[in-house]
Biotite code that builds the C-alpha atoms (Angstrom):
import biotite.structure as struc

atoms = struc.array([
    struc.Atom([-10.049, 2.139, 6.128], chain_id="A", res_id=1, res_name="MET", atom_name="CA", element="C"),
    struc.Atom([-6.932, 0.675, 4.601], chain_id="A", res_id=2, res_name="ALA", atom_name="CA", element="C"),
    struc.Atom([-3.355, 1.700, 4.149], chain_id="A", res_id=3, res_name="PHE", atom_name="CA", element="C"),
    struc.Atom([-2.169, 2.810, 0.708], chain_id="A", res_id=4, res_name="VAL", atom_name="CA", element="C"),
    struc.Atom([1.300, 2.704, -0.827], chain_id="A", res_id=5, res_name="ILE", atom_name="CA", element="C"),
    struc.Atom([2.314, 5.929, -2.571], chain_id="A", res_id=6, res_name="LEU", atom_name="CA", element="C"),
    struc.Atom([4.887, 7.039, -5.143], chain_id="A", res_id=7, res_name="ASP", atom_name="CA", element="C"),
    struc.Atom([8.069, 6.707, -3.018], chain_id="A", res_id=8, res_name="PRO", atom_name="CA", element="C"),
    struc.Atom([7.720, 2.926, -3.400], chain_id="A", res_id=9, res_name="CYS", atom_name="CA", element="C"),
    struc.Atom([8.065, 3.126, -7.194], chain_id="A", res_id=10, res_name="ARG", atom_name="CA", element="C"),
    struc.Atom([11.512, 1.926, -8.094], chain_id="A", res_id=11, res_name="GLY", atom_name="CA", element="C"),
    struc.Atom([12.371, 1.192, -4.436], chain_id="A", res_id=12, res_name="GLU", atom_name="CA", element="C"),
    struc.Atom([10.274, -1.924, -3.771], chain_id="A", res_id=13, res_name="LYS", atom_name="CA", element="C"),
    struc.Atom([12.276, -3.002, -0.729], chain_id="A", res_id=14, res_name="SER", atom_name="CA", element="C"),
    struc.Atom([9.538, -5.372, 0.487], chain_id="A", res_id=15, res_name="GLY", atom_name="CA", element="C"),
    struc.Atom([9.738, -5.140, 4.274], chain_id="A", res_id=16, res_name="GLU", atom_name="CA", element="C"),
    struc.Atom([6.015, -4.401, 4.254], chain_id="A", res_id=17, res_name="CYS", atom_name="CA", element="C"),
    struc.Atom([5.227, -7.787, 2.711], chain_id="A", res_id=18, res_name="VAL", atom_name="CA", element="C"),
    struc.Atom([7.033, -9.767, 5.393], chain_id="A", res_id=19, res_name="THR", atom_name="CA", element="C"),
    struc.Atom([5.326, -8.037, 8.332], chain_id="A", res_id=20, res_name="VAL", atom_name="CA", element="C"),
    struc.Atom([1.745, -8.013, 7.037], chain_id="A", res_id=21, res_name="CYS", atom_name="CA", element="C"),
    struc.Atom([-0.281, -10.410, 9.223], chain_id="A", res_id=22, res_name="PRO", atom_name="CA", element="C"),
    struc.Atom([-3.005, -10.918, 6.580], chain_id="A", res_id=23, res_name="VAL", atom_name="CA", element="C"),
    struc.Atom([-0.815, -11.151, 3.450], chain_id="A", res_id=24, res_name="ASP", atom_name="CA", element="C"),
    struc.Atom([-2.609, -8.290, 1.700], chain_id="A", res_id=25, res_name="CYS", atom_name="CA", element="C"),
    struc.Atom([0.463, -6.747, 0.062], chain_id="A", res_id=26, res_name="ILE", atom_name="CA", element="C"),
    struc.Atom([1.591, -7.889, -3.374], chain_id="A", res_id=27, res_name="GLU", atom_name="CA", element="C"),
    struc.Atom([4.296, -6.776, -5.745], chain_id="A", res_id=28, res_name="GLU", atom_name="CA", element="C"),
    struc.Atom([3.193, -5.068, -8.940], chain_id="A", res_id=29, res_name="GLY", atom_name="CA", element="C"),
    struc.Atom([5.289, -4.085, -11.937], chain_id="A", res_id=30, res_name="PRO", atom_name="CA", element="C"),
    struc.Atom([6.397, -0.728, -10.471], chain_id="A", res_id=31, res_name="GLU", atom_name="CA", element="C"),
    struc.Atom([5.563, -0.895, -6.770], chain_id="A", res_id=32, res_name="GLN", atom_name="CA", element="C"),
    struc.Atom([3.835, -2.897, -4.054], chain_id="A", res_id=33, res_name="PHE", atom_name="CA", element="C"),
    struc.Atom([0.069, -2.633, -3.557], chain_id="A", res_id=34, res_name="TYR", atom_name="CA", element="C"),
    struc.Atom([-2.146, -3.176, -0.510], chain_id="A", res_id=35, res_name="ILE", atom_name="CA", element="C"),
    struc.Atom([-5.458, -4.912, -1.098], chain_id="A", res_id=36, res_name="ASP", atom_name="CA", element="C"),
    struc.Atom([-7.958, -2.456, 0.419], chain_id="A", res_id=37, res_name="PRO", atom_name="CA", element="C"),
    struc.Atom([-10.542, -5.193, 0.938], chain_id="A", res_id=38, res_name="ASP", atom_name="CA", element="C"),
    struc.Atom([-8.173, -7.370, 2.978], chain_id="A", res_id=39, res_name="VAL", atom_name="CA", element="C"),
    struc.Atom([-6.120, -4.790, 4.907], chain_id="A", res_id=40, res_name="CYS", atom_name="CA", element="C"),
    struc.Atom([-6.997, -4.791, 8.614], chain_id="A", res_id=41, res_name="ILE", atom_name="CA", element="C"),
    struc.Atom([-5.444, -1.352, 9.218], chain_id="A", res_id=42, res_name="ASP", atom_name="CA", element="C"),
    struc.Atom([-2.886, -2.632, 11.719], chain_id="A", res_id=43, res_name="CYS", atom_name="CA", element="C"),
    struc.Atom([-0.076, -0.306, 10.588], chain_id="A", res_id=44, res_name="GLY", atom_name="CA", element="C"),
    struc.Atom([2.702, -2.903, 10.668], chain_id="A", res_id=45, res_name="ALA", atom_name="CA", element="C"),
    struc.Atom([3.623, -2.102, 7.062], chain_id="A", res_id=46, res_name="CYS", atom_name="CA", element="C"),
    struc.Atom([3.838, 1.642, 7.702], chain_id="A", res_id=47, res_name="LYS", atom_name="CA", element="C"),
    struc.Atom([6.162, 1.119, 10.638], chain_id="A", res_id=48, res_name="ALA", atom_name="CA", element="C"),
    struc.Atom([8.769, -0.743, 8.576], chain_id="A", res_id=49, res_name="VAL", atom_name="CA", element="C"),
    struc.Atom([8.639, 1.133, 5.257], chain_id="A", res_id=50, res_name="CYS", atom_name="CA", element="C"),
    struc.Atom([12.134, 2.563, 4.688], chain_id="A", res_id=51, res_name="PRO", atom_name="CA", element="C"),
    struc.Atom([10.902, 5.237, 2.262], chain_id="A", res_id=52, res_name="VAL", atom_name="CA", element="C"),
    struc.Atom([7.806, 6.355, 4.205], chain_id="A", res_id=53, res_name="ASP", atom_name="CA", element="C"),
    struc.Atom([5.545, 5.463, 1.261], chain_id="A", res_id=54, res_name="ALA", atom_name="CA", element="C"),
    struc.Atom([2.577, 4.120, 3.238], chain_id="A", res_id=55, res_name="ILE", atom_name="CA", element="C"),
    struc.Atom([-0.287, 6.255, 4.519], chain_id="A", res_id=56, res_name="VAL", atom_name="CA", element="C"),
    struc.Atom([-3.735, 5.625, 5.897], chain_id="A", res_id=57, res_name="GLU", atom_name="CA", element="C"),
    struc.Atom([-6.456, 6.058, 3.310], chain_id="A", res_id=58, res_name="GLU", atom_name="CA", element="C"),
    struc.Atom([-8.105, 8.940, 5.186], chain_id="A", res_id=59, res_name="TYR", atom_name="CA", element="C"),
    struc.Atom([-4.772, 10.836, 5.368], chain_id="A", res_id=60, res_name="ASP", atom_name="CA", element="C"),
    struc.Atom([-4.332, 10.957, 1.590], chain_id="A", res_id=61, res_name="MET", atom_name="CA", element="C"),
    struc.Atom([-4.468, 14.271, -0.210], chain_id="A", res_id=62, res_name="THR", atom_name="CA", element="C"),
    struc.Atom([-6.711, 14.539, -3.278], chain_id="A", res_id=63, res_name="PRO", atom_name="CA", element="C"),
    struc.Atom([-3.719, 14.198, -5.611], chain_id="A", res_id=64, res_name="ASP", atom_name="CA", element="C"),
    struc.Atom([-2.764, 10.903, -3.891], chain_id="A", res_id=65, res_name="GLN", atom_name="CA", element="C"),
    struc.Atom([-6.154, 9.233, -4.401], chain_id="A", res_id=66, res_name="GLU", atom_name="CA", element="C"),
    struc.Atom([-4.909, 7.780, -7.681], chain_id="A", res_id=67, res_name="LYS", atom_name="CA", element="C"),
    struc.Atom([-2.755, 5.345, -5.673], chain_id="A", res_id=68, res_name="TYR", atom_name="CA", element="C"),
    struc.Atom([-5.815, 3.849, -3.999], chain_id="A", res_id=69, res_name="LEU", atom_name="CA", element="C"),
    struc.Atom([-7.471, 3.584, -7.413], chain_id="A", res_id=70, res_name="GLU", atom_name="CA", element="C"),
    struc.Atom([-4.367, 1.823, -8.767], chain_id="A", res_id=71, res_name="GLU", atom_name="CA", element="C"),
    struc.Atom([-4.457, -0.655, -5.883], chain_id="A", res_id=72, res_name="ALA", atom_name="CA", element="C"),
    struc.Atom([-8.147, -1.345, -6.456], chain_id="A", res_id=73, res_name="GLU", atom_name="CA", element="C"),
    struc.Atom([-7.462, -1.944, -10.152], chain_id="A", res_id=74, res_name="GLU", atom_name="CA", element="C"),
    struc.Atom([-4.495, -4.184, -9.351], chain_id="A", res_id=75, res_name="PHE", atom_name="CA", element="C"),
    struc.Atom([-6.658, -6.382, -7.122], chain_id="A", res_id=76, res_name="PHE", atom_name="CA", element="C"),
    struc.Atom([-9.724, -6.123, -9.366], chain_id="A", res_id=77, res_name="GLY", atom_name="CA", element="C"),
    struc.Atom([-11.838, -4.420, -6.720], chain_id="A", res_id=78, res_name="THR", atom_name="CA", element="C"),
    struc.Atom([-12.187, -0.989, -8.283], chain_id="A", res_id=79, res_name="GLY", atom_name="CA", element="C"),
])
């Protein structure tokens, strides 16, 4: 399982998540940051520092939020 960045990041892009990630799996996209689901080690460091509470664990997503995981997979070319 990986963490996923949701809609509250769009337009915010504060970036604290990038600096705390121990495996450098978070990258900035045009509208928001994305977590590489193949590299994420599920440590939760990013979730703890997100000022807009935009990061959730993959298994906690609702069906309408699954598009954010798909976007991340497309961004990293894994989907």
